[in-house]
C-alpha positions in Angstrom: -41.1 -35.0 -12.2 -40.8 -31.2 -12.1 -38.0 -29.7 -10.0 -37.5 -26.2 -8.7 -33.7 -26.4 -9.1 -32.3 -24.3 -11.9 -31.0 -26.2 -14.9 -27.3 -26.1 -15.8 -28.2 -24.0 -18.8 -29.6 -21.2 -16.6 -26.4 -21.2 -14.5 -24.5 -21.0 -17.7 -26.5 -18.0 -18.9 -26.0 -16.2 -15.6 -22.2 -16.9 -15.8 -22.0 -15.7 -19.4 -23.9 -12.5 -18.8 -21.9 -11.7 -15.6 -18.6 -12.2 -17.5 -19.7 -10.0 -20.4 -21.0 -7.3 -18.0 -17.5 -7.1 -16.4 -15.8 -6.8 -19.8 -14.8 -10.4 -20.3 -15.5 -13.1 -22.8 -17.2 -16.3 -21.9 -16.6 -18.9 -24.7 -18.5 -22.1 -25.0 -15.7 -24.6 -25.3 -16.2 -27.6 -27.5 -13.3 -29.8 -28.5 -14.2 -32.4 -31.1 -12.8 -35.7 -30.3 -12.1 -34.8 -26.7 -15.1 -35.5 -24.5 -15.2 -34.2 -20.9 -13.5 -30.8 -21.5 -14.9 -28.0 -19.3 -18.0 -26.2 -20.6 -16.7 -22.7 -20.7 -13.4 -20.8 -21.2 -13.4 -17.3 -19.6 -11.0 -14.6 -20.8 -10.5 -11.2 -19.1 -8.0 -8.4 -20.0 -4.6 -8.7 -18.5 -4.1 -12.4 -19.6 -6.7 -13.8 -17.2 -8.0 -17.2 -18.3 -10.1 -19.7 -16.5 -11.9 -22.9 -17.5 -15.3 -23.7 -16.0 -17.3 -26.9 -15.7 -21.0 -26.2 -15.0 -23.3 -28.5 -13.1 -26.9 -28.2 -11.9 -27.2 -27.5 -8.2 -26.4 -30.6 -6.2 -24.5 -32.4 -9.0 -20.8 -32.9 -9.0 -18.1 -34.1 -11.4 -17.6 -37.8 -11.0 -14.3 -38.7 -9.3 -12.2 -40.7 -11.8 -14.3 -39.6 -14.8 -13.2 -37.8 -18.0 -14.2 -34.4 -16.6 -12.1 -34.9 -13.5 -9.2 -36.1 -15.7 -9.4 -32.9 -17.8 -9.6 -30.7 -14.7 -6.4 -32.3 -13.4 -4.7 -31.9 -16.7 -5.7 -28.2 -17.0 -4.5 -27.6 -13.5 -1.2 -29.3 -14.1 -0.5 -26.8 -16.9 -1.1 -24.0 -14.5 -4.5 -22.9 -15.6 -7.4 -22.4 -13.1 -10.3 -24.7 -13.6 -13.5 -24.3 -11.6 -16.7 -26.2 -11.0 -19.8 -24.1 -10.4 -23.4 -25.2 -9.7 -25.2 -22.1 -8.4 -25.9 -18.5 -9.5 -23.9 -17.4 -6.4 -20.9 -19.5 -7.5 -21.0 -17.9 -10.9 -21.2 -14.3 -9.5 -18.4 -15.0 -7.0 -16.1 -16.4 -9.7 -16.7 -13.5 -12.0 -16.0 -11.0 -9.2 -12.8 -12.8 -8.4 -11.6 -13.0 -12.0 -12.6 -9.4 -12.9 -10.7 -8.2 -9.8 -7.6 -10.1 -10.9 -8.1 -8.6 -14.4 -8.3 -5.0 -12.9 -5.2 -5.5 -10.8 -3.2 -7.0 -13.7 -4.1 -4.3 -16.2 -3.4 -1.6 -13.6 0.1 -3.2 -13.1 0.6 -3.4 -16.8 -0.3 0.3 -17.2 2.2 1.2 -14.5 5.1 -0.6 -16.2 
């Protein structure tokens, strides 16, 4: 049955391109032997790092599942971990992270 909803892969491509356009790196994160880790790790200048789980629109991480366990573990270590499912979510996240990067690098330059 065809659907008009974008696939997770298309959201992933939008995220990757938006990160790269803002000067960051969007790494596909695979961790052999550890299922359920987030799909992407985003790095921006100034020590900005974020983990991202991508879902197709309308889909969510299952409560109590491996992906939820990893999200909680990553958060407990003090790293941000996001779940995005739309192109708008991807663009908003990149805007937020790139702004933090700009502020951090400006502060570092001032020191």
